[in-house]
N, C-alpha and C positions, 0 to 999 in steps of 0.2 A: 438415589436420585434417578428419576426417569430420564429417557432420552431427550425429551423436550427441554428439561431443565439443564442438561449438559450443553445442548446447542445454545440456549440462552446465555449460559455462563461464558461459553466460548465467544459469543458475539460481544459480550461486555468487555472481555479481555482484549479482543481485537480493537474495539472502539477506544479503550484506554490506551493501547499501544500507539494508535494513530495520534491521539491527543498528545502523548508524551513526545512523539517524534516531531510533531508540529511545534511544540514548545521548545524543543531542543534547537530546531532550525531558527526559531524566532530570536534566540539569544545570540546567534552568530552575527557579527557586525557585517555591514555591507562590504567593507574592504576585504574581509576574510572570505565572504561568499562569492565575491566577484572573480571572474576568470580573467587572467591576464591576456590581453589582446596581442596578436602577432602580426607584424607587418614585414613583408618581404621587399628587399631592395636588391637591385642588380648592379650596384655601383662598384667600381674598382678603385685602387689608389689613384689620386689622393683623397677621394671622397670617403672611402672606407679602407681600413688597413688591418692587418693581422694584429697589430698592437692596439687596435681600437682608438687610434689617434687621428683619424681622418675627419673631414668636414661633417659628414652625417653621423659618424660615430659620436662626435661631441655634441652636435646640435640636437639630434632627435630626442635623447633622454630629457633635455631641457624643455623641448616642445611638449612632450607628453606630460612632464611634471607641471608645466605652466597651464596646460589644459585640464589638469586633474584626472588624467587617464593612466591606468596601469597597463603599460604596453611595452613591448620590446621589438627590436629589429633583428632579423637575420638576413644574411647575404645569400640570395638565391643563386645557385650555381647551374641550374638547368637552362633549357631553351627559353628565350624571351616570350615566345608564343605560349608556352606552357605556363609561365608565370601569370600571364594575362588571363588564361583560362582558369587557373586556380583561384585567382582573386575574384573573377566574375562568378565562379561557383561557390565562393564563400569558404574555400578551404583555408585561405588566410583572411584575416580581418581587414587588411588594407595593403597597399603597396606604394612604392615610389622608386625612383623619381621618373615620372613619365609626362609626355607632352599633353597639352589640352586636347579635348575632343574624343578621348577614348570611349566616353560614355555613349557615343553614337553607335559604335560597334559592339560595345560590351555594356548592355543596359543596366547591369547590376552594380556598376561602378559609379561612385559619386565623387566628384572632384572637390578637393579642399580648395576654396577660392582665394588662395594666397600663394604666390610664387615661392617655391622652395629654393631654387637656384636657377641660374641661366647657363645654358651650355652653348659653346661655340662648336658647331659641327663643321669639320674641315676635311679636306682631302690630303692624304699622305702618299708620297711616292719615293722610291729609291732612285729611279733612273730619269724621272721627268720633273720638270718645273714649269708651271704655267699659271697665269692668273685665273681665279675662279669667280669671275664677276656674276656668273649665273650657272644654272644646272647644265645648260647646253655646252658649257666648256668641257664637260666630261665626255662628250660624244666620241672623240677620236680614240678613246682609251678603253682597255678592259678594266672593269670596275668591280669592287667587292664591298659588301657590307654584311652585317649580321641579320639573319632572318628575324623578322618581328619588329625591326626598327621602323616604325610607321612614317617618320619624317622622310626616310630614304625611299620607302616603298611608294610614297605619294609623289616623289619628285624625280626619281632617276628613271629615265627611259631613253631609248635610241642610242645607247652606248655600243661600243664595238663588241663587247662581250660582258656578260654579267655572271659572276660567280658568288654564290651566297655561302656564308660561313655560319656555323652553329654557335661560335663563341669567339672571344677576342683573341685567344691564342691561335686558333685556326685562321682567323682573319689575317693576322700579321705573319703567320707561316706562309700563307698564299703569296704575300708580298715578298717575303724572304726568298722563296723558291722561284720567283719570277713567273708564277702562274696567274698573276694579275698585275696590272700597271699601277693601279690606284686603289687604296682602301679608304673608306669613309668612316670616321669615328669622331668622338668628342676630343677636343684638342688636348686637354691635360691628361686624360686617360691614355690617349694614343702616344704621346711623347714618353710617358713613363713605360708603357708596354714596349715601345721600340727600344728604349734604353735597356730594359731587362733582357731583350733578345740580342743586344749588341748591334742593332741596325742604325745606320745613319740615314735619316729620312728627311725629305723636304716637306715642309708644311705649306700648303697653298693658301694664298690670301687673295681677297678677304674671305672670311668664313662663308661657306655656302648657306648656312642657316644659323641664326642666333635664336635659340628657342627657350622659352620659359618652361621649367619642369615643375610638376605638382605632385602632391600626395593624393592618393585615392583611397576611399574606404568602401567596403561593401555596403549595399543599400540598407542592410539590417542595422548598420551603425551610422546611418545618414545624419542623425542628430549630432554626431561628433564632428562633422565637417566644419560647421561654423566655429566650434570651440577650438579646433586645431588651427583654423585660419587666424582667429583672434590671438591665440598663443604665439604664433609666428610673428604677427604684427607687433605684439608687445616686445618680443625679443629683438626685433629690428629697431624699434623706437628707443629702447634703453641702451643700445649699443652692443648688446651681447652677440647678436648675429654678426656684426661687422668684425668684432674681435676674433671670433672663431674663423670667419672667412679669411681675414688677413693672416692669421697664424697657419692656416692649412692650404689656402689657395691663392693667397695674395701675390706671391712671387711666381710669375708665369715663366715656365721653362722655354728656352729658345734653342 
C-alpha cells in the first residue's frame, strides 16, 4: 500500500473513532452527564452544624430537590470577602445567605428572588448595656464586626474605635479580651458563640437591622434563580419551611 493509501486509511479510522465517541456520549443520560453544582454558605450554628442538623443543613437539600437541581452546600471557612470574590468569579456556582444588593458590587452574581431567612443583627457587650434604637447609639463605644459584612460597612461610622475581625472566633475573642466594647453579629449565631466561649453577654435591643438574606447564583446559572425561588415558595406554602424553622430556630435563646 502506498503512502497516500495509508494516510486515507488513517483518516477513516480517525473519523470512525470520533463517530464512536460521539455515540458513546449520546447514550449517557443527562443526569449522569451533569456536573453537581456547589454552593458555599458561611453560616454557623444553629443554621449549620457538624451533625448537619441545622436550618440550612435540612432546608437546602429539599430546595435543590424541589427545583430539580443536583447541588450541594459546603460551609466556607475563609474570609467573607474571599467568598464573595470566589462566587463572583464562578469558582463556586452559588452562595448564601447574603443581603440583597450584592449584584451592584459583584455583577456576576444573580440573586434568587425569594427570601431564604431573616436575620436580626444586634450588638453584644459584656460591660455595657444600652438601647440600640439607631446606628448612632454605637458612637460612644469601640465597635467590632467581621470584614466583608456589607450591612455593617454601610451603616457603622463615627464610633469611638473600629476593630475588624476576620472570623467569628476572633470577633468574640476581641470582646472577651476587652479590646472592644461591642461586637455586631447575628443574634442566634452570637448567643451560641458566646456560650461556647463561656461569655456572659448583654444583647442590645431592638435589633440594629432586620435583614432578609438570599441565595445567589453565578450568572452562568442565571436560569436557575427563578427555579430556586419557586422551590422555596412551594416549601413555604406546604408547611415544610416552617416545620424546619420551628425545629431548628424557633426557640430563641436569651
